[in-house]
N, C-alpha and C positions, 0 to 999 in steps of 0.2 A: 458678497455680503450675505450673511445668514439672516433670512427673514422668518425663520421658525420661531413662533412665540415661545417664550420661556414660561414653563408651567410652574406656578408657585408650589412649594413643598406641601404635600398633603392634599392637593386638589385631585379630583377624580376625572381623568380624561378617558373617554371611550375610544379605544384604539382599533377595535374590530368587532364584528358581529357576524353571525351565520352558523349553520350547523347546530342550532339550538344552544349556542353559548355566546358569551361576550368576553372580550379582553379589555379590562379597565385598569389603567395605571399599572400594567404588568401582571395583574392577577386574572385568572380565568374563572368565570362564573358560568355554571351550567344552568340553563333555564332563564326565566324572566327575572328582571331586577328593577329595583328602585334605586336611582342614582341621585345622590345629593352632592353638593360641592366637596364635602369632607368625608363621605362614606358611601358604601354600596350595601344594600340590603336585599337578600333573596326575596323574590316576590312570587308567592305560590299561585300565580295566575297563568294559565296556558292558552287562553283564547280571549278574544275581545269580549265575548258574551259573559265572561267571568269577572270583568272589571266592574266593581261596585264601589259605593262610598266607603264601605267597610274595608275593602281591599286597599283603599287609598288613605286609610286613617293615619299612617305615618307622615303623609304629605300635608294633610289638613290639620294636624295637631297644632295647638297654639304655639308650642315651642319649636316647630319645624322651620319657621322663618322662610317660607316659600311664597313667592309672588306669582311665579309662572310654572305650571306643570306641563311639560311636553309629554304627550301620551303617544308612545310608539305602538300603533295598532296592529303591527304585524307586516305582512307583505304589502298591504295597501291601507291608505287612510280610510277611516270610517267615521261617520257622524256620531257625536256624543249626544245622548238623549237629554232632554231638559231635566229629567229626574236625577241625572248625575251632575250635569253642568251647574244647575242652580245651587244645590247644597255645597258644592266645591267652591263656587263663587262666594257664597255666604261666609265661608271660612276664610275669605280673603285671597283666594287662589284662582287665577285665570287658567283654564285648561285649554290646551291647544293640541288637537289630534292631528296626527300625520303618520306616514308609514314609519316603521322602526328605524330604517336607515336615516331618513331625514331628521327624526327626533334625536338620534345619536349625534349627528353632525351639528345640529342646531344647539344642542346642549353644550357641546364643546365651545362653540362661538360665544354663547351667552355667558358661560363660565369665565372665559377670558375677559369679558366685559364687566366681570364682577357683579352680575345680576343675581337676584335671589331666585334661582332656578332649580328645578328638580326634573328628572325624567323617569317615567314609568315605561319600561321597555319590554314589550312582549318578544320572546325569543322567536327567531325565524330560522 
């Protein structure tokens, strides 16, 4: 019996990460990325210290339709400051920090559950 979930056409699945790149739905992306269910956007952020409300503008925009943002912090999870968490929450988005690998895996699971999810993944 095949228990592999069928990925709907056009959905973005994170297949691999490492060496400063990601493979998402067969495409290779160098550096950090913002992953939405229907698209991937290069993210010009190279360290956790560079994550700002402005750098997450594509996620918090009214038309983004994101309910949960998985923040892949790099090699290990880091705490998000109130100065970032609160404005993101005011935009209607819950931010969940975790290491990049966990964020990539969790994104795939939530995507298959058809949740309103996005992932901001720092390259490792």
